[in-house]
N, C-alpha and C positions, 0 to 999 in steps of 0.2 A: 338463599338466594332464591330469587322468584323471576317470571317474567317480567312484572311489570319494573324490576330492577336493572335486569339485563336489557330492556327495551330503551331506559332511562338513558343508559351506559352508551350504547348504541349512538342515540340521537346525539347524544354531548360530543360524542368521536366524530362522528360525521359533521356536525355543525360548527363544532369547536366555539359553541357559546351556548351558555344555560339557558338565556331568554328565548331564543331561539328553537334550542330544543324542546324548551317548556312549551313554546307554542306548537310545536309539532305534535307532543304526544299529547297536548288538551290538558297540561297539568301546571298549576302554577309553580312558579320558580322555586320559592322555599320546599314545596313537597316534591320537585325533581332533585334538589342539592338532597333533601334527607334520603330518598332510595339510591341515589349514588356513593353516598357517606355510608349508609348501611352495607351496602353490596362491598364496598371496599373495606368495610370493620369486619366482616361475617368470613372474608379472603384473607384477610390480614395484610394487604395490598395496597399500596397507592398506585390507583390507574391513572388519573387525571392530573396534571401538573397545575396547581391554581392560580401559579405566580405568576406565569407570564400570560400575553395578550398578544396575538388571539391564545386561547389554551392549548394546549398540546398535551398528549399521550406521553405518561412515563415509557419507558422501554416495557415493562412489562405490560401496561395498557396496550400499547401496539401490539404484543403479542397476544393476548387475550381479546382485543378487537378482531385480528384477523383468524383467530378460530373459532370465536363465538359468534359474530354473523354469519358463519357458513352453517353452523347448525341451528340457528335461529330462521335462516333460510328454507331449512329443510323441514322445519318446526311448521313454519308457515304452510308451506307445501304438503305436507300430511295433513294438516286441519283442512284443508281447502278439497282435498282430496278425499276423505272423510265425509264433509259436508256434501260432496256429489254423490258419494256411494250409497248415502242414506237418501239422497231426494235428486234422482238422475234429471237432469233437463229433458223435456221435451225436443227441443231444438238440438241439431246436430252442425256444431259449428267445426267450418273446414278451411284450415290454412293453405294456401299454396304459393308456389313461386311462378309469377309472370308467364313464364315459359309454357309450364303445365297447361295455362288457361287456352291457349295455341293450339294444343293437341287435341286429346280426348274427352278431358276434364268436362266440358260443357253436357258434352254427349252422355256420359257417366252420371251427372247430376239429373240429366233429363229421365234417364233408364229408372234410378233410385228414385225419383219423383213416380214414375208412373206405375212401378211395382209396390211404393207405400206412400200414397198420396197423405197420410196424417203426418209424415215427418216436414219439420219446418228445417229449413238448410239455410244457413247463413256464411256466404263464402268470405274470407280475409287473405288479402295480399299482403302475403309475409314471408320474408327472406327464409332460407332452410335454417339458418343458424339462429334468427329470432324464433322460429317456432320451439326450439327446447323451451325457453321460457315460458311463451306463451301458453304452451301444454300443460306446465307447471303452473301455474297460475288461473289455470281454468278458461285463460280468452278463446281457445281453441280445443277441442277435442282430439283431433287427429287433423296431421300434414301433410301434405304431398311435397316433396323435396327433392332435390338433385344431389344430397349428398348423404354419406353414411356419417352417425354422429356417435361418438362415446359416451353413453351417459346413464349412471345407473339407474335414473328414474325412466327412461326411456326404452319403449323395445321399437323394433323396426322390421318391416320386412321390404324385400325387392321385387318390386312389381314386373319390370322388365328394363332392358337394354335401350335406348334410342339412338339411330345413327346419327352421328353428325353430318352435316351439307357444308359446303364452303359457301359466304358469300361473297360475291364479286362485283364491284359496278359492271354495268351493261357495257361499258366504253373499255371494260378491261381486256387484254387477249387472250386468256384463258377464259374468257365470260363463255364461251359455248364448247370448250372441252367437257365431255359429258362424264367422264373420270378421273378425278384430280388425284395426284400425289403429293403429300406434305413437302416432298423435298423440293418439288417446282413451286410452290408458295412462300419459299423462305424468303426471297426478296422482297416481299413484299411488307410494308407495315401492316401489323397483327393489331387488331384492336380487340382489347381485354375488356371483359365487362362483369365478371364473377365478383358478388361481394363476400361468397364463402368460398374458403381456400382449402384445399385437401389437407387432410393429417399429414405431419410430416413423415410418418413412417409406410406411406401409401407408396408401395412401388412392386407391384406383383411381378414384372418382369421389365427387362430390355429389349428394344426391339432394333433391327438392322433398318438401314436405310432403304432396303430394299423391302422392307414389308414384311421381312420372316423374323419371328417372336424366337429371342433367345433365354434361356433363364439364366440365373444367376452363376448359378452351380456349373454350367457350359463354359464359364468367361474367367474362370477362378485364374487360370494361368496366364489371361492376358492382362498386363497393367493398364492397357489405354482404357480395355473394360471396365478393370476396379474403380476406376476415375469417373469412368460414365456412368457406372450403376450410383457412383457416390453424389454426382450430381445432381442426378435424376433424383434422386432421396431428399435432396435439397429444395427441390422445385416444387411449390404447392398452389400458384395458379394453376388451375384446370386445362386452360389452353397450352397454357406453355410446359405444362408436364404431358401431355400428348405429343407434343413436338419432340421433346426430350426423349420419350420413348423410343423416338427413330433416330437419336443423336441429332438433331436437325436445332437450331436456333437460329429465329426470325431474324432478320436484319435489323428489325425496327418496330417498338410496339408503342401505342398511346392506351392508356387507362382511362376507362369513361365510366360512369356511374350506375348505367343499367345497359340493358341490353336491346332496347328502343333506341339509345342513343348511339351506341356502335351501328345499329342498322341503319341510321340515319345518317351517320359520317360514311357507312360504304356507300350509300347512295349518292353523295356526295361527291363521291372518288377519292376519300379520303385515307382508303385502306381495305382490307377485306377483314373477314371474321369467321369463324365455325358458330355454327347455332344447331341446336336440334332441330331434326327434318320435320318436325311439326310445325316451324316457323317458316317454311318455303313459300307460304302465301303471301307473307307480308312485304310489300313493296315490290312488286313484282315487275312494276312499269320500269323502275330504276336499278334493281338489284336480280343478278342472275343466280340461282343457286345450283350447284353442280353437286354431283356424288363424289364419297372421297372413297377411293378403292381398299384404302385401310379397315377390315372390318371390326378389328379391336376399337377403333376409335367412335367410343360411345358415350351418349350422356345416361346413367341410369336415372328411373325413376323410383323413390322410397316412399312410402308409408311411414308416417312416425305417430306413436301414443303413448298414453303413460302404461308402464310396467303394471302397475297393482288396480289400475281400473281402465277397462276399457269400455266407453259409451255402449249402451243397449241397441244402437244402430248402426254401428262400424261394421257387424257381419252384414247386415244390408247393405251397405257402400259395397264391401268387397265382392258381393254377390253381383252387384250392380255394374262393377269394373271388370270383372272375369267375363260377363256375359259381353259386354261390347269388347272386349278381347278377343272372343270366340267369333262375334260377327265379323269382325275386320280381318281372322285369319293370323291373328297377332301370338307369336309364341311365347307362351307366360308357365310359370310353376306356379299351382294352386298353393297358397299358403293361408294361415289364419295367425291371428294374434294369441299369447297365450291369454287366459283369463276371460276367454269368449265365453260368454254364456249361453 
């Protein structure tokens, strides 16, 4: 069994056609057929049912494909990481979610370039979820995201928590209320925009509608609290989760493709939304941004990179980040990635 045989099988399994698979991997159809037949002979198992059109996998073939495709993806990741380790790029490719760009990222990059003029920085707009694959493939070296991820290939550090603010149309009755409560916003249409959702297990605590956190242990004797905790556990949409922590369910929701569309709808008077405070300079002629009194209603900012390969310029990026935080008086805890050189 070798990689050529496995790649031939993967191509046939995914395309369900010998001719299409042969074209994909750059072989003649007879050569591909021989590789697949040799793999089946070596294993003593028939993997592909050749007597139906389109081709389909046997039960054993389906099982083998599910397992081996994951392994081959890891092999490709390891090969790419090894190549980058032996010859690191001088460029630093940084992924970011759009909301980060409205915050301190431009200032951080400017500081990085000022301190390290030789660094070639490339910025890529990419969602938190897609950053995981981009790190493995080498498309980016590090990513600024808003969500924690559990991935054996990835390490992450929490940079800081950014407070949410409520975005309301200028004509909204609450537009001039300087401190808002989620309970007072519940009768509005809430516009949702996140493409990445929270892990199902995310639930640090439940909170009463008055804003006082309550640990789950304190609620064990209350069946209603048990039900509320269970409900919160099942909510993975980030904004709905914030409301659910306070036992609140918005009157109506609308889901859109991204944050800019959400703010466009708010400007048009179609609802309200919550955004990180760094976005409160967007569409200010049409939108009123007001502070939320709840201190735990925040959006975290994470940095992600590979566990086993840290780009040589990542420590420089962290230093630039912390320098900007100190200048701005932002509270943070200094950290570094494992395997930093």
